[in-house]
C-alpha positions as CSV (number, residue, x, y, z in Angstrom):
1,M,-148.8,81.7,-34.5
2,E,-150.1,78.0,-34.1
3,G,-147.7,75.6,-32.8
4,G,-146.1,78.3,-30.6
5,G,-145.6,76.1,-27.5
6,G,-148.0,78.3,-25.6
7,T,-150.6,76.0,-23.1
8,P,-154.1,75.8,-24.1
9,P,-156.7,77.2,-22.6
10,E,-158.2,74.3,-20.9
11,I,-155.3,72.9,-19.6
12,L,-154.5,76.4,-17.6
13,E,-157.8,76.4,-16.5
14,E,-157.6,72.6,-15.2
15,S,-154.0,73.6,-13.8
16,Q,-155.2,76.6,-11.7
17,S,-158.4,74.8,-10.7
18,G,-155.7,72.0,-9.6
19,C,-154.3,74.6,-7.6
20,S,-157.1,76.0,-5.6
21,L,-158.0,72.8,-4.3
22,P,-155.1,71.9,-2.1
23,T,-155.8,75.7,-0.8
24,G,-158.8,75.0,0.6
25,L,-157.8,71.7,2.1
26,G,-154.8,73.0,4.1
27,A,-157.5,75.5,5.5
28,N,-159.3,72.5,7.2
29,G,-156.6,71.0,8.1
30,L,-155.2,73.9,9.9
31,K,-158.2,73.7,11.9
32,K,-158.3,70.3,12.3
33,S,-154.4,70.5,13.9
34,S,-155.5,73.1,15.9
35,W,-158.2,71.0,17.7
36,G,-155.9,68.2,18.1
37,F,-153.2,70.2,19.8
38,F,-156.1,71.8,22.2
39,L,-157.4,68.5,23.2
40,T,-154.0,66.5,23.4
41,G,-153.2,69.7,26.0
42,I,-156.2,69.7,27.8
43,V,-156.0,65.6,28.3
44,G,-152.1,66.0,29.1
45,G,-152.9,68.8,31.7
46,T,-155.6,66.4,33.3
47,L,-153.3,63.7,33.5
48,V,-150.3,65.6,34.9
49,A,-152.7,67.1,37.5
50,V,-154.3,64.0,38.6
51,Y,-150.2,62.0,38.8
52,A,-149.9,65.1,40.9
53,V,-152.7,64.5,43.2
54,A,-152.7,60.7,43.4
55,T,-148.8,60.2,43.9
56,P,-148.7,61.0,47.2
57,F,-151.4,58.6,48.2
58,L,-150.5,55.9,46.2
59,T,-146.5,56.1,46.6
60,P,-147.0,54.6,50.2
61,A,-148.9,52.0,48.9
62,L,-146.1,50.6,46.7
63,R,-143.8,50.3,50.0
64,K,-142.8,46.9,51.6
65,I,-144.8,48.0,54.5
66,C,-148.2,50.1,53.7
67,L,-149.0,52.7,56.4
68,P,-152.3,53.8,55.1
69,F,-154.4,56.9,56.0
70,V,-157.5,56.0,57.7
71,P,-158.6,58.6,60.2
72,A,-158.7,58.9,63.5
73,T,-162.4,58.3,65.1
74,T,-163.5,61.2,67.9
75,K,-163.6,58.1,70.5
76,Q,-160.1,57.3,69.4
77,I,-158.8,60.2,69.9
78,A,-160.3,61.1,73.5
79,N,-158.6,57.4,74.3
80,V,-155.4,58.8,73.4
81,V,-155.8,61.9,75.5
82,K,-157.2,59.8,78.3
83,M,-153.7,58.2,78.3
84,L,-152.0,61.1,78.1
85,H,-153.4,62.3,81.5
86,C,-151.1,63.4,84.0
87,R,-148.2,63.5,81.5
88,R,-146.0,66.1,80.4
89,G,-143.3,66.5,77.8
90,S,-143.0,66.3,73.7
91,L,-145.3,64.4,71.8
92,V,-145.1,62.9,68.5
93,D,-147.4,61.4,66.1
94,I,-146.0,58.5,63.6
95,G,-148.0,58.7,60.2
96,S,-150.2,62.1,61.4
97,G,-152.7,61.8,58.5
98,D,-154.8,64.9,58.6
99,G,-153.1,65.9,61.9
100,R,-156.4,65.5,64.1
101,V,-154.3,63.7,67.0
102,V,-151.3,66.4,67.0
103,I,-153.9,69.1,67.4
104,A,-155.9,67.5,70.3
105,A,-152.6,67.1,72.1
106,A,-151.8,70.4,71.3
107,K,-154.7,71.8,72.8
108,E,-154.0,69.9,75.7
109,G,-150.8,71.9,76.5
110,F,-148.3,69.2,74.8
111,T,-145.6,70.7,72.1
112,A,-146.9,68.1,69.8
113,V,-145.3,66.8,65.9
114,G,-146.6,65.1,63.3
115,Y,-144.6,62.8,60.7
116,E,-146.6,62.1,57.4
117,L,-144.9,60.8,54.3
118,N,-148.3,62.2,52.4
119,P,-147.3,66.1,51.5
120,W,-151.4,67.1,50.9
121,L,-151.9,65.7,54.3
122,V,-149.0,67.5,56.0
123,W,-150.3,71.0,54.1
124,Y,-153.9,70.3,55.1
125,S,-152.7,69.6,58.7
126,R,-150.7,72.7,58.9
127,Y,-154.1,74.6,57.6
128,R,-156.0,72.6,60.4
129,A,-153.8,73.8,63.2
130,W,-153.9,77.4,62.2
131,R,-157.6,77.3,61.7
132,E,-157.9,75.8,65.6
133,G,-155.0,78.6,66.6
134,V,-152.4,75.6,67.6
135,Q,-149.9,76.4,65.2
136,D,-147.1,77.4,67.2
137,S,-147.6,74.3,69.2
138,A,-148.4,71.6,66.5
139,K,-146.0,71.2,63.8
140,F,-146.2,69.0,60.7
141,Y,-143.1,67.4,58.8
142,I,-142.9,65.2,55.6
143,S,-140.9,62.6,56.7
144,D,-140.7,58.7,56.2
145,L,-140.9,57.5,59.9
146,W,-138.2,54.8,59.5
147,K,-135.6,58.0,58.9
148,V,-136.6,59.9,61.6
149,T,-135.2,59.6,65.3
150,F,-137.6,59.5,68.2
151,S,-135.3,59.7,71.0
152,Q,-136.2,63.6,71.6
153,Y,-140.3,62.5,72.4
154,T,-141.5,61.5,75.6
155,N,-144.8,60.6,74.4
156,V,-145.4,58.7,71.0
157,V,-148.6,57.9,69.5
158,V,-149.1,55.4,66.6
159,F,-151.9,54.2,64.6
160,G,-149.8,51.1,62.9
161,V,-150.4,48.2,60.8
162,P,-150.0,44.4,62.0
163,Q,-147.3,44.1,59.6
164,M,-145.0,47.0,60.7
165,M,-145.5,46.6,64.4
166,P,-142.6,44.5,65.0
167,Q,-140.2,46.4,63.2
168,L,-141.2,49.9,64.7
169,E,-141.3,48.2,68.5
170,E,-137.5,47.3,67.9
171,K,-136.9,50.8,66.7
172,L,-138.9,52.8,69.4
173,E,-137.1,50.3,72.2
174,L,-133.7,51.2,70.5
175,E,-134.1,55.0,70.5
176,L,-136.8,56.0,73.5
177,K,-135.6,56.8,76.8
178,D,-136.8,55.3,80.1
179,D,-139.5,58.0,81.0
180,A,-141.1,57.7,77.6
181,R,-144.8,56.4,76.8
182,V,-145.7,54.8,73.8
183,I,-149.6,54.9,73.2
184,A,-150.7,52.5,70.4
185,C,-154.0,52.7,68.3
186,R,-155.8,49.8,66.3
187,F,-153.1,47.5,67.0
188,P,-151.2,46.5,69.9
189,F,-147.3,45.8,69.8
190,P,-146.8,42.0,69.1
191,R,-144.2,41.6,72.3
192,W,-144.8,44.7,74.9
193,T,-147.2,44.4,77.6
194,P,-149.4,47.2,78.1
195,D,-149.1,49.0,81.1
196,H,-152.8,50.3,80.2
197,V,-155.6,49.3,78.0
198,T,-158.8,51.7,77.1
199,G,-161.6,51.4,74.9
200,E,-162.5,48.2,72.9
201,G,-163.1,47.3,69.3
202,V,-161.0,49.7,66.9
203,D,-161.2,52.1,69.6
204,T,-158.9,50.3,71.7
205,V,-155.6,52.2,72.9
206,W,-152.9,50.5,74.5
207,A,-150.1,52.5,76.6
208,Y,-146.7,51.1,77.0
209,D,-144.4,52.6,79.6
210,L,-140.5,51.9,78.5
211,S,-139.5,52.2,82.3
212,T,-141.8,49.0,83.3
213,L,-140.2,47.2,79.7
214,R,-136.9,47.7,80.8
215,G,-137.5,46.7,84.5
216,R,-136.5,50.5,85.8
217,R,-139.5,52.3,87.4
218,P,-139.1,55.6,88.1
């Protein structure tokens, strides 16, 4: 019947074709969305990895007093060992870096400990100590040097920077016993007079005996 209210065929065709087009766009959009999530995941994972690796190195630089990691030279280590000649007892390296001073001291028979704020360097130091066969006498800990008490050590080694030396000088003089020796590398303490000096330039090492500083010789 004419006028029966049915939809003309040409309109049905337009409606069907109109429905089929969005279906095709949805498939492409899904592919693009999947690639978007994939790329976002890669970028996000990379940023997290970079943050995890870089943070231990960048965090010290944000402190009021920064103790940067600069590896000790072979000559510096030799000069430190020279200053330890005829010395006994425990040894601590303040800001031990990659552990080379602590390991060298352990090879000389010392029970040596290193404190370092950077966890990556501490883990690497432990690996080096194991590789060198001195893991039992060379220990490394993640810690801020200002939160450690050094009274139990008779030999203290520090590769410092000028900004920290006055405050560290006061801390050590307060905590160390009379038989302790402090060995400073690269920079001397500002008020102490060294008992021994060896090396030259960046390899200079200064040794300070607390008994002398306090006017009490053993």
